[in-house]
C-alpha positions as CSV (number, residue, x, y, z in Angstrom):
1,M,132.5,100.1,5.3
2,K,132.4,98.5,9.3
3,I,135.7,98.5,11.3
4,I,135.6,96.5,14.3
5,V,138.6,98.1,16.7
6,D,138.9,96.7,20.1
7,F,141.2,98.3,22.1
8,G,143.9,96.2,25.3
9,G,146.2,96.9,27.7
10,G,144.8,100.1,29.3
11,L,144.4,101.9,25.8
12,D,140.7,102.0,25.9
13,V,141.0,104.8,28.4
14,C,141.6,106.8,25.7
15,F,138.3,105.8,24.3
16,E,136.0,106.3,27.0
17,N,136.9,103.0,27.9
18,K,135.7,101.8,25.8
19,K,136.8,98.5,24.6
20,E,135.5,98.0,21.5
21,I,133.9,100.5,18.5
22,T,132.7,100.2,15.7
23,L,134.5,102.3,12.7
24,E,132.3,103.7,9.2
25,F,134.2,104.4,6.1
26,E,132.3,106.0,3.2
27,E,134.8,104.7,1.0
28,Q,135.8,100.7,-0.1
29,Q,139.8,101.1,-0.2
30,I,140.4,101.8,3.3
31,K,144.3,101.2,4.2
32,M,145.1,101.1,8.5
33,A,146.2,104.5,8.5
34,D,143.3,105.0,7.1
35,V,142.0,103.7,10.9
36,I,145.0,105.3,12.3
37,I,143.6,109.0,11.6
38,R,140.1,108.2,12.0
39,L,141.1,107.1,15.7
40,K,144.1,109.9,16.4
41,T,140.0,112.2,16.0
42,I,138.2,110.6,18.9
43,C,140.7,109.8,21.6
44,N,141.3,111.5,24.1
45,P,144.8,112.2,24.6
46,K,144.3,113.7,28.2
47,K,143.9,110.3,29.2
48,L,146.7,108.3,27.2
49,D,149.0,109.3,24.6
50,F,148.2,107.0,22.1
51,F,149.9,108.7,19.5
52,Y,153.8,109.7,19.1
53,T,153.4,112.5,16.2
54,Q,151.7,111.4,12.9
55,Q,152.5,107.5,14.1
56,L,151.6,105.1,17.3
57,R,153.2,105.3,20.0
58,P,155.9,102.6,20.3
59,G,155.0,99.8,22.3
60,I,151.1,98.9,20.6
61,L,150.9,95.7,19.6
62,V,148.7,95.8,16.5
63,L,146.5,93.2,14.8
64,I,144.8,92.8,11.9
65,N,142.1,89.9,12.4
66,D,144.3,88.3,14.8
67,A,147.7,88.7,12.8
68,D,150.5,91.1,13.4
69,W,149.8,93.9,11.5
70,E,153.9,93.5,10.2
71,L,153.0,90.9,8.4
72,E,150.0,93.0,6.9
73,D,152.1,95.8,5.5
74,K,151.5,97.5,8.5
75,E,149.7,101.5,7.4
76,E,149.3,100.2,4.1
77,A,147.6,96.9,5.1
78,Q,144.2,97.3,3.1
79,L,141.1,96.3,4.9
80,Q,137.9,94.8,4.1
81,H,134.5,95.3,5.1
82,N,133.8,94.0,9.0
83,D,137.9,93.5,9.4
84,R,138.6,93.4,13.0
85,V,141.5,95.3,14.5
86,S,143.2,95.0,17.7
87,F,145.6,97.9,19.7
88,I,147.1,96.2,22.5
89,S,149.2,98.3,25.3
90,T,152.3,96.1,25.9
91,L,152.9,98.7,28.6
92,H,150.6,98.1,30.6
93,G,150.1,95.1,30.9
94,G,148.9,93.9,27.8
């Protein structure tokens, strides 16, 4: 399964200045929590503290296919192949 992830408001610095990345998963049932766990493994913590302990830090707007993830059950939201997940920092001009 392929999930497209994009970053705004300066969050791209955590991911080698890439505004968009594609994550590949072997599993067919993917939740937002799986995306966050994968991002945590590839984020450069020296560039930006993208995570606060095991969760995203406050001030990051998360969209799933342009809809607020709070409407989609946040970390428990089920994702489909080719879904787009956007992370936008509201603290850095997002």
